[in-house]
C-alpha positions as CSV (number, residue, x, y, z in Angstrom):
1,M,-4.9,11.6,-25.2
2,T,-7.3,12.9,-22.5
3,E,-6.9,11.8,-18.9
4,K,-10.1,10.3,-17.2
5,P,-10.8,12.0,-14.0
6,F,-10.1,9.9,-11.1
7,S,-13.8,9.6,-10.1
8,S,-14.3,7.7,-13.3
9,Q,-11.8,5.1,-12.2
10,R,-13.4,4.9,-8.6
11,V,-16.6,4.0,-10.6
12,A,-14.7,1.4,-12.7
13,A,-13.5,-0.2,-9.3
14,R,-16.7,-0.4,-7.9
15,G,-17.8,-2.2,-11.1
16,L,-14.9,-4.6,-11.0
17,L,-15.8,-5.3,-7.3
18,R,-19.5,-6.2,-8.5
19,K,-18.2,-8.3,-11.2
20,N,-15.6,-10.3,-9.1
21,P,-17.7,-11.4,-5.9
22,S,-14.5,-13.2,-4.7
23,A,-12.8,-9.7,-4.5
24,S,-12.7,-7.8,-1.2
25,I,-10.5,-4.7,-2.4
26,S,-9.7,-3.0,-5.3
27,I,-6.6,-0.8,-5.9
28,G,-4.9,1.0,-8.8
29,D,-2.0,2.9,-9.8
30,A,-1.0,6.2,-8.3
31,K,0.8,9.3,-9.3
32,V,3.2,10.6,-7.1
33,I,3.2,14.5,-7.3
34,N,5.5,17.1,-5.9
35,Q,4.7,20.5,-4.4
36,D,3.7,22.0,-7.8
37,S,1.4,19.2,-8.7
38,E,3.8,17.9,-11.3
39,T,3.9,14.0,-11.7
40,I,7.3,12.8,-10.4
41,M,6.3,9.0,-11.1
42,T,3.3,6.7,-11.4
43,R,3.3,3.9,-9.2
44,S,2.2,0.8,-11.0
45,L,2.2,-2.7,-10.1
46,Y,0.6,-4.5,-13.1
47,K,0.4,-3.6,-16.8
48,K,-3.3,-4.5,-17.1
49,D,-6.5,-4.6,-15.0
50,C,-6.5,-8.1,-13.1
51,L,-7.8,-10.0,-10.2
52,I,-5.3,-11.4,-7.8
53,S,-5.5,-13.9,-5.1
54,G,-5.6,-12.0,-1.7
55,K,-3.3,-14.2,-0.1
56,S,-0.7,-13.9,-2.7
57,F,-0.9,-10.0,-2.8
58,A,-0.7,-10.0,1.0
59,L,2.3,-12.0,0.9
60,K,3.7,-9.9,-1.9
61,S,3.1,-6.9,0.2
62,L,4.7,-8.2,3.3
63,W,8.0,-9.2,1.2
64,S,8.0,-5.9,-0.9
65,R,6.3,-3.0,0.8
66,N,3.2,-1.2,1.3
67,I,2.2,-1.9,-2.2
68,F,-1.5,-0.8,-1.2
69,C,-0.3,2.9,-1.4
70,E,-2.2,5.3,0.5
71,P,-5.4,4.6,1.9
72,A,-7.3,6.9,-0.6
73,N,-6.2,4.3,-3.3
74,A,-8.3,1.3,-1.8
75,L,-11.9,0.7,-2.2
76,Y,-13.3,-2.3,-0.6
77,T,-16.5,-4.0,0.0
78,R,-18.8,-3.1,3.1
79,S,-18.9,-6.8,4.1
80,A,-15.0,-6.9,4.1
81,A,-14.6,-3.7,6.0
82,E,-17.1,-5.0,8.7
83,K,-15.2,-8.3,9.0
84,A,-12.0,-6.4,9.2
85,G,-13.4,-4.0,11.8
86,P,-11.6,-0.5,12.5
87,Y,-8.0,0.3,11.7
88,S,-5.7,-1.4,14.4
89,K,-4.6,0.8,17.2
90,D,-1.4,-1.2,17.6
91,F,0.4,0.6,15.0
92,V,1.6,4.1,14.7
93,Y,2.9,4.0,11.1
94,V,1.4,1.2,9.2
95,P,-2.3,0.8,10.0
96,D,-3.5,1.2,6.5
97,W,-1.0,-1.3,5.5
98,D,-2.4,-3.8,8.1
99,Y,-5.9,-3.0,6.8
100,G,-5.0,-3.7,3.4
101,I,-3.6,-7.1,4.3
102,E,-6.7,-8.0,6.5
103,L,-9.0,-7.3,3.6
104,C,-6.8,-9.3,1.3
105,L,-7.1,-12.2,3.7
106,Q,-10.9,-12.2,3.3
107,G,-10.9,-12.3,-0.4
108,D,-9.3,-11.5,-4.0
109,L,-7.9,-8.0,-5.1
110,C,-9.0,-6.1,-8.0
111,Y,-6.2,-4.2,-9.7
112,I,-6.8,-1.1,-12.1
113,A,-3.9,-0.5,-14.1
114,E,-4.3,3.4,-14.5
115,P,-4.0,6.2,-11.7
116,V,-6.9,6.1,-9.5
117,M,-5.2,8.9,-7.3
118,S,-2.4,11.2,-6.7
119,F,-0.2,11.4,-3.8
120,R,1.7,14.6,-3.0
121,I,5.3,13.9,-1.4
122,S,7.6,16.8,-0.4
123,G,10.6,17.2,2.0
124,N,8.2,18.4,4.7
125,S,5.3,15.9,4.4
126,E,4.3,13.7,7.3
127,T,5.8,10.5,5.6
128,S,9.3,12.4,5.0
129,N,9.1,13.5,8.7
130,L,8.6,10.1,9.9
131,Y,11.4,8.5,8.0
132,R,13.7,11.1,9.3
133,K,12.8,11.3,12.9
134,K,10.7,8.2,13.7
135,S,12.2,5.4,11.6
136,K,13.1,3.1,14.8
137,I,9.1,3.2,15.5
138,M,8.4,2.6,11.7
139,L,10.8,-0.3,11.9
140,Q,9.0,-1.9,15.2
141,D,5.5,-1.2,13.6
142,T,6.6,-3.3,10.3
143,E,8.0,-5.9,12.4
144,K,5.1,-6.3,14.6
145,M,2.7,-6.4,11.6
146,F,4.9,-9.2,10.3
147,I,4.5,-11.2,13.6
148,K,0.8,-10.5,13.6
149,Y,0.5,-12.3,10.2
150,K,3.2,-14.9,10.6
151,S,0.9,-17.7,11.4
152,R,-2.0,-16.7,9.3
153,L,0.2,-16.8,6.1
154,H,2.2,-19.9,7.3
155,L,5.4,-17.8,7.2
156,S,8.9,-19.7,7.7
157,L,11.6,-18.5,9.9
158,F,13.5,-18.0,6.6
159,R,11.1,-15.6,5.3
160,E,10.9,-13.8,8.8
161,L,14.8,-13.2,8.5
162,M,14.6,-12.1,5.0
163,F,11.8,-9.8,5.7
164,K,13.7,-8.0,8.4
165,L,16.7,-7.5,6.2
166,A,14.4,-6.2,3.3
167,I,12.6,-4.0,5.6
168,R,15.7,-2.2,6.8
169,F,17.1,-2.2,3.3
170,R,13.9,-0.3,2.1
171,M,14.0,2.4,4.9
172,F,17.6,3.2,4.0
173,A,16.5,3.5,0.3
174,R,13.6,5.6,1.2
175,L,15.7,8.0,3.4
176,I,18.0,8.5,0.6
177,F,15.0,9.4,-1.7
178,I,13.7,11.8,0.8
179,I,17.3,13.4,1.1
180,I,17.3,13.8,-2.8
181,I,13.8,15.4,-2.6
182,N,15.0,17.9,-0.1
183,I,18.2,18.9,-2.2
184,I,15.8,19.1,-5.3
185,E,13.4,21.5,-3.5
């Protein structure tokens, strides 16, 4: 089977946004590639294209991780971007995640169940360096973001505590992943 070029999927995303006026953002699967452009894995959230409640997706993102992936993965409407304004300067590490949540709180999310982009990861990437050297700042950023959305998403104290535990666990798991990548390289 021949892969469609990513630009075709971007056109499909625009079509999904036009067909679903309740949607403010579209994202899709993402290939994670190594320094030799070999696919390590494909990040996939759903098995088929779908329309998801923006608020539900924002909650899922806060609970699990930045499931919006990288900024290049998102396609959003002009009106949603105008309402959201520019990326927040309050965050060092998570401005794209914050922006994705802002967009989801304005409408639904269209999901494309095929890769719309590739993301290169290596032991020397900026993300890897952040995890190794600035994990405290990353943790502060994610907790600050949770506080920002706590009232807008009607989050309980229990959810806040669970979020703080989950984010620490995910950061630890990511550090282990980066160590393994460094060993492989």
